[in-house]
Biopython code that builds the backbone (N, CA, C, O; Angstrom):
import numpy as np
from Bio.PDB.StructureBuilder import StructureBuilder

atoms = [
    (1, "UNK", "N", (38.569, -3.236, -63.354)),
    (1, "UNK", "CA", (38.604, -1.794, -63.264)),
    (1, "UNK", "C", (39.806, -1.269, -64.056)),
    (1, "UNK", "O", (40.912, -1.802, -63.961)),
    (2, "UNK", "N", (39.564, -0.215, -64.837)),
    (2, "UNK", "CA", (40.630, 0.352, -65.661)),
    (2, "UNK", "C", (41.526, 1.255, -64.821)),
    (2, "UNK", "O", (41.071, 1.939, -63.904)),
    (3, "UNK", "N", (42.798, 1.236, -65.158)),
    (3, "UNK", "CA", (43.759, 2.090, -64.479)),
    (3, "UNK", "C", (43.846, 3.416, -65.228)),
    (3, "UNK", "O", (44.432, 3.483, -66.309)),
    (4, "UNK", "N", (43.264, 4.473, -64.657)),
    (4, "UNK", "CA", (43.252, 5.785, -65.299)),
    (4, "UNK", "C", (44.525, 6.582, -65.033)),
    (4, "UNK", "O", (44.676, 7.697, -65.531)),
    (5, "UNK", "N", (45.433, 6.020, -64.257)),
    (5, "UNK", "CA", (46.650, 6.753, -63.936)),
    (5, "UNK", "C", (47.743, 6.565, -64.982)),
    (5, "UNK", "O", (48.801, 7.187, -64.887)),
    (6, "UNK", "N", (47.504, 5.724, -65.969)),
    (6, "UNK", "CA", (48.493, 5.527, -67.031)),
    (6, "UNK", "C", (48.614, 6.788, -67.864)),
    (6, "UNK", "O", (47.613, 7.424, -68.191)),
    (7, "UNK", "N", (49.839, 7.145, -68.206)),
    (7, "UNK", "CA", (49.990, 8.318, -69.077)),
    (7, "UNK", "C", (49.462, 8.016, -70.473)),
    (7, "UNK", "O", (49.623, 6.912, -70.995)),
    (8, "UNK", "N", (48.835, 9.014, -71.056)),
    (8, "UNK", "CA", (48.305, 8.853, -72.413)),
    (8, "UNK", "C", (49.466, 8.925, -73.399)),
    (8, "UNK", "O", (50.410, 9.688, -73.195)),
    (9, "UNK", "N", (49.398, 8.133, -74.469)),
    (9, "UNK", "CA", (50.475, 8.197, -75.461)),
    (9, "UNK", "C", (50.424, 9.514, -76.238)),
    (9, "UNK", "O", (49.357, 10.056, -76.529)),
    (10, "UNK", "N", (51.610, 9.998, -76.556)),
    (10, "UNK", "CA", (51.737, 11.234, -77.312)),
    (10, "UNK", "C", (52.446, 10.965, -78.632)),
    (10, "UNK", "O", (53.217, 10.014, -78.756)),
    (11, "UNK", "N", (52.177, 11.806, -79.599)),
    (11, "UNK", "CA", (52.819, 11.724, -80.904)),
    (11, "UNK", "C", (53.457, 13.077, -81.198)),
    (11, "UNK", "O", (53.027, 14.108, -80.680)),
    (12, "UNK", "N", (54.479, 13.056, -82.028)),
    (12, "UNK", "CA", (55.147, 14.287, -82.425)),
    (12, "UNK", "C", (54.702, 14.674, -83.825)),
    (12, "UNK", "O", (54.731, 13.861, -84.749)),
    (13, "UNK", "N", (54.293, 15.917, -83.967)),
    (13, "UNK", "CA", (53.864, 16.439, -85.266)),
    (13, "UNK", "C", (54.796, 17.591, -85.624)),
    (13, "UNK", "O", (55.027, 18.489, -84.814)),
    (14, "UNK", "N", (55.328, 17.559, -86.839)),
    (14, "UNK", "CA", (56.212, 18.624, -87.306)),
    (14, "UNK", "C", (55.401, 19.635, -88.090)),
    (14, "UNK", "O", (54.667, 19.279, -89.012)),
    (15, "UNK", "N", (55.538, 20.896, -87.716)),
    (15, "UNK", "CA", (54.839, 21.987, -88.386)),
    (15, "UNK", "C", (55.878, 23.024, -88.773)),
    (15, "UNK", "O", (56.689, 23.446, -87.949)),
    (16, "UNK", "N", (55.846, 23.432, -90.043)),
    (16, "UNK", "CA", (56.794, 24.450, -90.513)),
    (16, "UNK", "C", (56.009, 25.644, -91.032)),
    (16, "UNK", "O", (55.175, 25.530, -91.930)),
    (17, "UNK", "N", (56.305, 26.798, -90.432)),
    (17, "UNK", "CA", (55.703, 28.059, -90.853)),
    (17, "UNK", "C", (56.850, 29.008, -91.169)),
    (17, "UNK", "O", (57.757, 29.201, -90.360)),
    (18, "UNK", "N", (56.793, 29.600, -92.364)),
    (18, "UNK", "CA", (57.881, 30.417, -92.875)),
    (18, "UNK", "C", (59.158, 29.579, -92.849)),
    (18, "UNK", "O", (59.175, 28.489, -93.423)),
    (19, "UNK", "N", (60.216, 30.043, -92.212)),
    (19, "UNK", "CA", (61.470, 29.294, -92.170)),
    (19, "UNK", "C", (61.684, 28.604, -90.832)),
    (19, "UNK", "O", (62.789, 28.145, -90.545)),
    (20, "UNK", "N", (60.656, 28.526, -90.019)),
    (20, "UNK", "CA", (60.775, 27.965, -88.675)),
    (20, "UNK", "C", (59.962, 26.681, -88.575)),
    (20, "UNK", "O", (58.785, 26.650, -88.933)),
    (21, "UNK", "N", (60.602, 25.625, -88.086)),
    (21, "UNK", "CA", (59.912, 24.359, -87.894)),
    (21, "UNK", "C", (59.712, 24.067, -86.421)),
    (21, "UNK", "O", (60.540, 24.439, -85.589)),
    (22, "UNK", "N", (58.628, 23.410, -86.104)),
    (22, "UNK", "CA", (58.288, 23.077, -84.722)),
    (22, "UNK", "C", (57.923, 21.607, -84.635)),
    (22, "UNK", "O", (57.130, 21.115, -85.438)),
    (23, "UNK", "N", (58.486, 20.913, -83.681)),
    (23, "UNK", "CA", (58.026, 19.576, -83.328)),
    (23, "UNK", "C", (57.145, 19.753, -82.102)),
    (23, "UNK", "O", (57.619, 20.127, -81.030)),
    (24, "UNK", "N", (55.856, 19.480, -82.272)),
    (24, "UNK", "CA", (54.956, 19.627, -81.135)),
    (24, "UNK", "C", (54.480, 18.251, -80.700)),
    (24, "UNK", "O", (54.251, 17.364, -81.523)),
    (25, "UNK", "N", (54.340, 18.094, -79.417)),
    (25, "UNK", "CA", (53.872, 16.847, -78.836)),
    (25, "UNK", "C", (52.370, 16.974, -78.599)),
    (25, "UNK", "O", (51.914, 17.878, -77.898)),
    (26, "UNK", "N", (51.610, 16.057, -79.190)),
    (26, "UNK", "CA", (50.151, 16.107, -79.085)),
    (26, "UNK", "C", (49.646, 14.736, -78.646)),
    (26, "UNK", "O", (50.322, 13.731, -78.866)),
    (27, "UNK", "N", (48.467, 14.684, -78.027)),
    (27, "UNK", "CA", (47.908, 13.374, -77.698)),
    (27, "UNK", "C", (47.783, 12.530, -78.980)),
    (27, "UNK", "O", (47.311, 13.013, -80.009)),
    (28, "UNK", "N", (48.204, 11.293, -78.900)),
    (28, "UNK", "CA", (48.231, 10.428, -80.081)),
    (28, "UNK", "C", (46.868, 10.346, -80.763)),
    (28, "UNK", "O", (46.792, 10.256, -81.988)),
    (29, "UNK", "N", (45.799, 10.378, -79.981)),
    (29, "UNK", "CA", (44.464, 10.275, -80.576)),
    (29, "UNK", "C", (44.082, 11.526, -81.363)),
    (29, "UNK", "O", (43.131, 11.497, -82.143)),
    (30, "UNK", "N", (44.819, 12.632, -81.166)),
    (30, "UNK", "CA", (44.546, 13.874, -81.886)),
    (30, "UNK", "C", (45.526, 14.128, -83.024)),
    (30, "UNK", "O", (45.399, 15.124, -83.736)),
    (31, "UNK", "N", (46.481, 13.258, -83.200)),
    (31, "UNK", "CA", (47.528, 13.466, -84.204)),
    (31, "UNK", "C", (46.951, 13.713, -85.592)),
    (31, "UNK", "O", (47.405, 14.612, -86.300)),
    (32, "UNK", "N", (45.971, 12.938, -85.980)),
    (32, "UNK", "CA", (45.390, 13.079, -87.319)),
    (32, "UNK", "C", (44.762, 14.456, -87.503)),
    (32, "UNK", "O", (44.816, 15.015, -88.598)),
    (33, "UNK", "N", (44.169, 15.010, -86.449)),
    (33, "UNK", "CA", (43.574, 16.345, -86.540)),
    (33, "UNK", "C", (44.639, 17.408, -86.794)),
    (33, "UNK", "O", (44.444, 18.312, -87.606)),
    (34, "UNK", "N", (45.766, 17.293, -86.092)),
    (34, "UNK", "CA", (46.855, 18.251, -86.277)),
    (34, "UNK", "C", (47.424, 18.160, -87.683)),
    (34, "UNK", "O", (47.673, 19.181, -88.322)),
    (35, "UNK", "N", (47.629, 16.943, -88.163)),
    (35, "UNK", "CA", (48.197, 16.767, -89.508)),
    (35, "UNK", "C", (47.240, 17.289, -90.577)),
    (35, "UNK", "O", (47.664, 17.980, -91.504)),
    (36, "UNK", "N", (45.966, 16.966, -90.455)),
    (36, "UNK", "CA", (44.973, 17.447, -91.419)),
    (36, "UNK", "C", (44.859, 18.973, -91.375)),
    (36, "UNK", "O", (44.809, 19.625, -92.418)),
    (37, "UNK", "N", (44.819, 19.539, -90.165)),
    (37, "UNK", "CA", (44.697, 20.990, -90.022)),
    (37, "UNK", "C", (45.907, 21.688, -90.633)),
    (37, "UNK", "O", (45.769, 22.734, -91.268)),
    (38, "UNK", "N", (47.076, 21.119, -90.445)),
    (38, "UNK", "CA", (48.288, 21.706, -90.999)),
    (38, "UNK", "C", (48.232, 21.729, -92.521)),
    (38, "UNK", "O", (48.589, 22.732, -93.139)),
    (39, "UNK", "N", (47.788, 20.636, -93.125)),
    (39, "UNK", "CA", (47.675, 20.570, -94.590)),
    (39, "UNK", "C", (46.658, 21.581, -95.110)),
    (39, "UNK", "O", (46.910, 22.254, -96.110)),
    (40, "UNK", "N", (45.523, 21.692, -94.447)),
    (40, "UNK", "CA", (44.500, 22.662, -94.846)),
    (40, "UNK", "C", (45.034, 24.085, -94.675)),
    (40, "UNK", "O", (44.802, 24.945, -95.525)),
    (41, "UNK", "N", (45.748, 24.328, -93.578)),
    (41, "UNK", "CA", (46.317, 25.647, -93.316)),
    (41, "UNK", "C", (47.274, 26.042, -94.440)),
    (41, "UNK", "O", (47.205, 27.161, -94.948)),
    (42, "UNK", "N", (48.163, 25.130, -94.831)),
    (42, "UNK", "CA", (49.106, 25.420, -95.911)),
    (42, "UNK", "C", (48.376, 25.688, -97.224)),
    (42, "UNK", "O", (48.752, 26.584, -97.979)),
    (43, "UNK", "N", (47.337, 24.912, -97.489)),
    (43, "UNK", "CA", (46.546, 25.095, -98.711)),
    (43, "UNK", "C", (45.883, 26.475, -98.731)),
    (43, "UNK", "O", (45.899, 27.162, -99.752)),
    (44, "UNK", "N", (45.298, 26.876, -97.591)),
    (44, "UNK", "CA", (44.643, 28.189, -97.513)),
    (44, "UNK", "C", (45.654, 29.317, -97.685)),
    (44, "UNK", "O", (45.335, 30.344, -98.284)),
    (45, "UNK", "N", (46.879, 29.139, -97.164)),
    (45, "UNK", "CA", (47.920, 30.154, -97.349)),
    (45, "UNK", "C", (48.207, 30.320, -98.840)),
    (45, "UNK", "O", (48.339, 31.442, -99.330)),
    (46, "UNK", "N", (48.302, 29.205, -99.558)),
    (46, "UNK", "CA", (48.572, 29.259, -101.000)),
    (46, "UNK", "C", (47.447, 29.960, -101.750)),
    (46, "UNK", "O", (47.698, 30.680, -102.716)),
    (47, "UNK", "N", (46.219, 29.757, -101.315)),
    (47, "UNK", "CA", (45.078, 30.433, -101.941)),
    (47, "UNK", "C", (45.223, 31.949, -101.774)),
    (47, "UNK", "O", (45.012, 32.702, -102.725)),
    (48, "UNK", "N", (45.580, 32.393, -100.576)),
    (48, "UNK", "CA", (45.764, 33.831, -100.331)),
    (48, "UNK", "C", (46.954, 34.373, -101.114)),
    (48, "UNK", "O", (46.900, 35.486, -101.637)),
    (49, "UNK", "N", (48.027, 33.592, -101.196)),
    (49, "UNK", "CA", (49.201, 34.028, -101.964)),
    (49, "UNK", "C", (48.859, 34.169, -103.444)),
    (49, "UNK", "O", (49.358, 35.070, -104.119)),
    (50, "UNK", "N", (47.999, 33.269, -103.951)),
    (50, "UNK", "CA", (47.587, 33.335, -105.356)),
    (50, "UNK", "C", (46.768, 34.595, -105.641)),
    (50, "UNK", "O", (46.671, 35.037, -106.786)),
    (51, "UNK", "N", (46.187, 35.162, -104.599)),
    (51, "UNK", "CA", (45.425, 36.409, -104.745)),
    (51, "UNK", "C", (46.323, 37.632, -104.642)),
    (51, "UNK", "O", (45.841, 38.763, -104.706)),
    (52, "UNK", "N", (47.632, 37.416, -104.481)),
    (52, "UNK", "CA", (48.568, 38.527, -104.467)),
    (52, "UNK", "C", (49.102, 38.920, -103.098)),
    (52, "UNK", "O", (49.869, 39.877, -102.988)),
    (53, "UNK", "N", (48.717, 38.212, -102.072)),
    (53, "UNK", "CA", (49.207, 38.522, -100.737)),
    (53, "UNK", "C", (50.569, 37.870, -100.519)),
    (53, "UNK", "O", (50.873, 36.842, -101.124)),
    (54, "UNK", "N", (51.384, 38.466, -99.658)),
    (54, "UNK", "CA", (52.675, 37.873, -99.308)),
    (54, "UNK", "C", (52.432, 36.630, -98.448)),
    (54, "UNK", "O", (51.313, 36.370, -98.005)),
    (55, "UNK", "N", (53.496, 35.879, -98.228)),
    (55, "UNK", "CA", (53.348, 34.668, -97.414)),
    (55, "UNK", "C", (52.918, 35.013, -95.990)),
    (55, "UNK", "O", (52.062, 34.337, -95.421)),
    (56, "UNK", "N", (53.500, 36.049, -95.420)),
    (56, "UNK", "CA", (53.134, 36.464, -94.069)),
    (56, "UNK", "C", (51.679, 36.944, -94.017)),
    (56, "UNK", "O", (50.946, 36.622, -93.081)),
    (57, "UNK", "N", (51.271, 37.713, -95.023)),
    (57, "UNK", "CA", (49.870, 38.147, -95.086)),
    (57, "UNK", "C", (48.943, 36.950, -95.254)),
    (57, "UNK", "O", (47.862, 36.907, -94.666)),
    (58, "UNK", "N", (49.369, 35.977, -96.057)),
    (58, "UNK", "CA", (48.580, 34.754, -96.239)),
    (58, "UNK", "C", (48.407, 33.989, -94.942)),
    (58, "UNK", "O", (47.334, 33.451, -94.667)),
    (59, "UNK", "N", (49.471, 33.941, -94.141)),
    (59, "UNK", "CA", (49.391, 33.271, -92.840)),
    (59, "UNK", "C", (48.416, 34.012, -91.932)),
    (59, "UNK", "O", (47.592, 33.391, -91.260)),
    (60, "UNK", "N", (48.510, 35.335, -91.914)),
    (60, "UNK", "CA", (47.612, 36.133, -91.072)),
    (60, "UNK", "C", (46.159, 35.962, -91.509)),
    (60, "UNK", "O", (45.281, 35.751, -90.673)),
    (61, "UNK", "N", (45.902, 36.051, -92.806)),
    (61, "UNK", "CA", (44.532, 35.897, -93.314)),
    (61, "UNK", "C", (43.997, 34.490, -93.067)),
    (61, "UNK", "O", (42.822, 34.319, -92.744)),
    (62, "UNK", "N", (44.847, 33.493, -93.215)),
    (62, "UNK", "CA", (44.434, 32.116, -92.957)),
    (62, "UNK", "C", (44.108, 31.930, -91.484)),
    (62, "UNK", "O", (43.153, 31.232, -91.143)),
    (63, "UNK", "N", (44.891, 32.545, -90.613)),
    (63, "UNK", "CA", (44.612, 32.465, -89.173)),
    (63, "UNK", "C", (43.250, 33.062, -88.859)),
    (63, "UNK", "O", (42.479, 32.500, -88.082)),
    (64, "UNK", "N", (42.960, 34.210, -89.471)),
    (64, "UNK", "CA", (41.655, 34.849, -89.273)),
    (64, "UNK", "C", (40.545, 33.953, -89.827)),
    (64, "UNK", "O", (39.503, 33.792, -89.192)),
    (65, "UNK", "N", (40.767, 33.368, -91.014)),
    (65, "UNK", "CA", (39.780, 32.448, -91.586)),
    (65, "UNK", "C", (39.468, 31.308, -90.620)),
    (65, "UNK", "O", (38.311, 30.926, -90.450)),
    (66, "UNK", "N", (40.513, 30.770, -89.991)),
    (66, "UNK", "CA", (40.338, 29.654, -89.055)),
    (66, "UNK", "C", (39.540, 30.077, -87.826)),
    (66, "UNK", "O", (38.671, 29.341, -87.357)),
    (67, "UNK", "N", (39.842, 31.269, -87.307)),
    (67, "UNK", "CA", (39.099, 31.761, -86.149)),
    (67, "UNK", "C", (37.632, 32.003, -86.480)),
    (67, "UNK", "O", (36.750, 31.685, -85.682)),
    (68, "UNK", "N", (37.373, 32.560, -87.645)),
    (68, "UNK", "CA", (35.984, 32.800, -88.065)),
    (68, "UNK", "C", (35.249, 31.465, -88.232)),
    (68, "UNK", "O", (34.098, 31.334, -87.814)),
    (69, "UNK", "N", (35.908, 30.484, -88.838)),
    (69, "UNK", "CA", (35.290, 29.168, -89.013)),
    (69, "UNK", "C", (34.973, 28.539, -87.656)),
    (69, "UNK", "O", (33.921, 27.923, -87.484)),
    (70, "UNK", "N", (35.873, 28.694, -86.708)),
    (70, "UNK", "CA", (35.640, 28.173, -85.359)),
    (70, "UNK", "C", (34.464, 28.875, -84.696)),
    (70, "UNK", "O", (33.634, 28.229, -84.056)),
    (71, "UNK", "N", (34.390, 30.197, -84.846)),
    (71, "UNK", "CA", (33.276, 30.951, -84.270)),
    (71, "UNK", "C", (31.946, 30.541, -84.905)),
    (71, "UNK", "O", (30.938, 30.406, -84.211)),
    (72, "UNK", "N", (31.948, 30.344, -86.222)),
    (72, "UNK", "CA", (30.721, 29.924, -86.909)),
    (72, "UNK", "C", (30.294, 28.535, -86.442)),
    (72, "UNK", "O", (29.106, 28.280, -86.243)),
    (73, "UNK", "N", (31.254, 27.648, -86.269)),
    (73, "UNK", "CA", (30.945, 26.299, -85.788)),
    (73, "UNK", "C", (30.390, 26.345, -84.373)),
    (73, "UNK", "O", (29.440, 25.632, -84.050)),
    (74, "UNK", "N", (30.983, 27.186, -83.527)),
    (74, "UNK", "CA", (30.496, 27.325, -82.154)),
    (74, "UNK", "C", (29.078, 27.876, -82.138)),
    (74, "UNK", "O", (28.243, 27.414, -81.360)),
    (75, "UNK", "N", (28.799, 28.855, -82.988)),
    (75, "UNK", "CA", (27.456, 29.429, -83.074)),
    (75, "UNK", "C", (26.448, 28.376, -83.530)),
    (75, "UNK", "O", (25.353, 28.275, -82.977)),
    (76, "UNK", "N", (26.827, 27.595, -84.540)),
    (76, "UNK", "CA", (25.937, 26.537, -85.026)),
    (76, "UNK", "C", (25.695, 25.493, -83.934)),
    (76, "UNK", "O", (24.569, 25.026, -83.761)),
    (77, "UNK", "N", (26.740, 25.131, -83.204)),
    (77, "UNK", "CA", (26.592, 24.172, -82.111)),
    (77, "UNK", "C", (25.653, 24.712, -81.041)),
    (77, "UNK", "O", (24.795, 23.986, -80.539)),
    (78, "UNK", "N", (25.813, 25.985, -80.692)),
    (78, "UNK", "CA", (24.935, 26.595, -79.689)),
    (78, "UNK", "C", (23.482, 26.579, -80.138)),
    (78, "UNK", "O", (22.586, 26.317, -79.334)),
    (79, "UNK", "N", (23.240, 26.857, -81.420)),
    (79, "UNK", "CA", (21.868, 26.833, -81.948)),
    (79, "UNK", "C", (21.298, 25.414, -81.916)),
    (79, "UNK", "O", (20.127, 25.222, -81.590)),
    (80, "UNK", "N", (22.120, 24.425, -82.252)),
    (80, "UNK", "CA", (21.659, 23.037, -82.206)),
    (80, "UNK", "C", (21.353, 22.600, -80.776)),
    (80, "UNK", "O", (20.354, 21.923, -80.532)),
    (81, "UNK", "N", (22.206, 22.983, -79.837)),
    (81, "UNK", "CA", (21.964, 22.651, -78.435)),
    (81, "UNK", "C", (20.689, 23.307, -77.929)),
    (81, "UNK", "O", (19.919, 22.691, -77.192)),
    (82, "UNK", "N", (20.466, 24.545, -78.321)),
    (82, "UNK", "CA", (19.255, 25.251, -77.913)),
    (82, "UNK", "C", (18.015, 24.557, -78.479)),
    (82, "UNK", "O", (17.017, 24.388, -77.779)),
    (83, "UNK", "N", (18.086, 24.162, -79.740)),
    (83, "UNK", "CA", (16.957, 23.458, -80.363)),
    (83, "UNK", "C", (16.703, 22.124, -79.667)),
    (83, "UNK", "O", (15.554, 21.738, -79.453)),
    (84, "UNK", "N", (17.773, 21.426, -79.318)),
    (84, "UNK", "CA", (17.627, 20.149, -78.618)),
    (84, "UNK", "C", (17.006, 20.355, -77.242)),
    (84, "UNK", "O", (16.130, 19.594, -76.833)),
    (85, "UNK", "N", (17.459, 21.381, -76.530)),
    (85, "UNK", "CA", (16.875, 21.684, -75.219)),
    (85, "UNK", "C", (15.389, 21.999, -75.339)),
    (85, "UNK", "O", (14.595, 21.574, -74.500)),
    (86, "UNK", "N", (15.010, 22.740, -76.373)),
    (86, "UNK", "CA", (13.598, 23.055, -76.601)),
    (86, "UNK", "C", (12.796, 21.789, -76.857)),
    (86, "UNK", "O", (11.686, 21.640, -76.346)),
    (87, "UNK", "N", (13.350, 20.880, -77.643)),
    (87, "UNK", "CA", (12.651, 19.629, -77.930)),
    (87, "UNK", "C", (12.520, 18.764, -76.681)),
    (87, "UNK", "O", (11.485, 18.133, -76.467)),
    (88, "UNK", "N", (13.566, 18.734, -75.855)),
    (88, "UNK", "CA", (13.497, 17.964, -74.610)),
    (88, "UNK", "C", (12.455, 18.565, -73.682)),
    (88, "UNK", "O", (11.689, 17.832, -73.055)),
    (89, "UNK", "N", (12.416, 19.899, -73.585)),
    (89, "UNK", "CA", (11.404, 20.558, -72.748)),
    (89, "UNK", "C", (9.998, 20.245, -73.243)),
    (89, "UNK", "O", (9.095, 19.987, -72.448)),
    (90, "UNK", "N", (9.819, 20.269, -74.553)),
    (90, "UNK", "CA", (8.504, 19.963, -75.128)),
    (90, "UNK", "C", (8.112, 18.514, -74.864)),
    (90, "UNK", "O", (6.964, 18.223, -74.528)),
    (91, "UNK", "N", (9.066, 17.621, -75.017)),
    (91, "UNK", "CA", (8.804, 16.202, -74.742)),
    (91, "UNK", "C", (8.483, 15.994, -73.272)),
    (91, "UNK", "O", (7.570, 15.241, -72.934)),
    (92, "UNK", "N", (9.228, 16.659, -72.397)),
    (92, "UNK", "CA", (8.990, 16.559, -70.955)),
    (92, "UNK", "C", (7.583, 17.051, -70.618)),
    (92, "UNK", "O", (6.873, 16.437, -69.821)),
    (93, "UNK", "N", (7.193, 18.161, -71.230)),
    (93, "UNK", "CA", (5.854, 18.706, -70.988)),
    (93, "UNK", "C", (4.772, 17.741, -71.482)),
    (93, "UNK", "O", (3.759, 17.531, -70.814)),
    (94, "UNK", "N", (4.999, 17.167, -72.645)),
    (94, "UNK", "CA", (4.038, 16.217, -73.218)),
    (94, "UNK", "C", (3.887, 14.992, -72.312)),
    (94, "UNK", "O", (2.778, 14.507, -72.089)),
    (95, "UNK", "N", (4.996, 14.508, -71.803)),
    (95, "UNK", "CA", (4.967, 13.336, -70.914)),
    (95, "UNK", "C", (4.265, 13.674, -69.605)),
    (95, "UNK", "O", (3.461, 12.891, -69.100)),
    (96, "UNK", "N", (4.577, 14.851, -69.059)),
    (96, "UNK", "CA", (3.931, 15.250, -67.798)),
    (96, "UNK", "C", (2.424, 15.414, -67.980)),
    (96, "UNK", "O", (1.646, 15.060, -67.094)),
    (97, "UNK", "N", (2.014, 15.950, -69.129)),
    (97, "UNK", "CA", (0.581, 16.106, -69.397)),
    (97, "UNK", "C", (-0.088, 14.742, -69.553)),
    (97, "UNK", "O", (-1.247, 14.575, -69.171)),
    (98, "UNK", "N", (0.614, 13.790, -70.097)),
    (98, "UNK", "CA", (0.065, 12.457, -70.307)),
    (98, "UNK", "C", (-0.075, 11.693, -68.983)),
    (98, "UNK", "O", (-0.944, 10.833, -68.843)),
    (99, "UNK", "N", (0.776, 12.014, -68.034)),
    (99, "UNK", "CA", (0.718, 11.327, -66.740)),
    (99, "UNK", "C", (-0.384, 11.927, -65.903)),
    (99, "UNK", "O", (-0.606, 11.494, -64.772)),
]
sb = StructureBuilder()
sb.init_structure("model")
sb.init_model(0)
sb.init_chain("A")
sb.init_seg("    ")
for serial, (resi, resn, name, xyz) in enumerate(atoms, 1):
    if name == "N":
        sb.init_residue(resn, " ", resi, " ")
    sb.init_atom(name, np.array(xyz, "f"), 0.0, 1.0, " ", f" {name:<3s}", serial, name[0])
structure = sb.get_structure()
């Protein structure tokens, strides 16, 4: 039997926005997600800055971009779950009719 009371390992990820740096403690298994997201976030800020926005405006626009992407992903997930539920219902009906 596994001991679930052991504390999960954590990793420290450094994130710098504007002139402020943060060391955040994240679950070790999620560290790669934080590091990748940070790199993408910085890249998106540079894209907005190249369009003439200030660094602060770039951060704000990138934050909005991230929220919209999350909402779109959630919507797509909901549609996929709904389609799967419909298929399961159809399969259940087919099986019940066969019995």
